[in-house]
C-alpha positions in Angstrom: 140.3 73.6 39.2 140.6 74.1 35.4 137.9 76.7 34.0 137.4 79.2 31.4 138.6 82.5 33.1 139.2 84.2 29.7 137.5 83.5 26.4 133.9 83.1 25.4 132.8 81.4 28.5 134.7 83.5 31.1 131.5 84.7 32.9 130.7 81.0 33.7 134.2 80.0 34.6 134.5 83.1 36.9 131.2 82.6 38.5 131.9 79.1 39.2 135.4 80.0 40.6 133.7 82.7 42.7 131.3 80.3 44.4 133.9 77.4 45.1 136.4 80.0 46.6 133.7 81.3 48.9 132.9 77.8 50.0 136.5 76.6 50.6 137.3 79.9 52.4 134.4 79.1 54.7 135.6 75.6 55.2 139.0 76.8 55.9 137.7 79.3 58.4 136.0 76.4 59.9 139.2 74.3 60.5 139.1 72.5 57.1 138.5 68.8 56.8 139.4 66.8 59.7 141.8 69.6 60.5 143.3 69.8 57.1 143.2 72.9 55.1 141.8 72.9 51.4 143.5 75.1 48.9 141.8 75.8 45.7 144.2 76.3 42.8 142.7 77.4 39.4 144.2 77.5 36.0 142.6 79.2 32.9 141.7 76.6 30.2 139.7 79.2 28.0 137.4 76.4 27.6 139.8 74.5 25.3 140.3 70.8 26.0 144.0 70.9 24.9 144.7 73.6 27.5 142.6 71.7 30.2 144.9 68.7 29.6 148.0 70.6 30.3 146.5 72.2 33.3 145.3 69.0 34.6 148.8 67.3 34.0 150.4 70.4 35.9 148.0 70.1 38.7 148.7 66.5 39.3 152.3 66.2 38.5 153.6 69.6 39.6 151.2 70.9 42.1 150.6 67.5 43.6 146.9 67.9 44.1 144.9 65.3 46.2 141.8 65.7 43.9 140.5 67.6 41.0 137.4 69.8 41.4 135.4 72.2 39.2 136.5 71.3 35.6 133.8 73.3 33.8 132.2 72.2 30.7 131.6 68.8 29.0 134.6 68.7 26.2 137.0 70.0 29.0 135.8 67.5 31.7 136.2 64.8 29.1 139.8 65.9 28.6 140.4 65.8 32.4 138.8 62.6 33.2 141.0 60.3 31.3 144.1 62.0 32.8 142.6 61.7 36.4 141.8 58.0 36.0 145.2 57.4 34.5 146.8 59.1 37.6 144.4 57.7 40.2 143.3 61.2 41.2 139.9 61.7 42.5 137.6 64.1 40.4 
């Protein structure tokens, strides 16, 4: 997940993260998805598309995520989408 944890849209990013984290924790407690656990990794992008690009590249290449979730905002989602498609990463 790449979202604004700081900056002008911090509240939106934090609220989205809190809701997602609660959901994934509940899912984890129920055994995950077909027995596999889900880990929510979050990176701060300050609602800046260039930072989102770096976050998404890091999540895909270094963190080796299966899928992207919760990129918050139109310009940041657009930045993430092209990288996700290029890497065949579900989003």
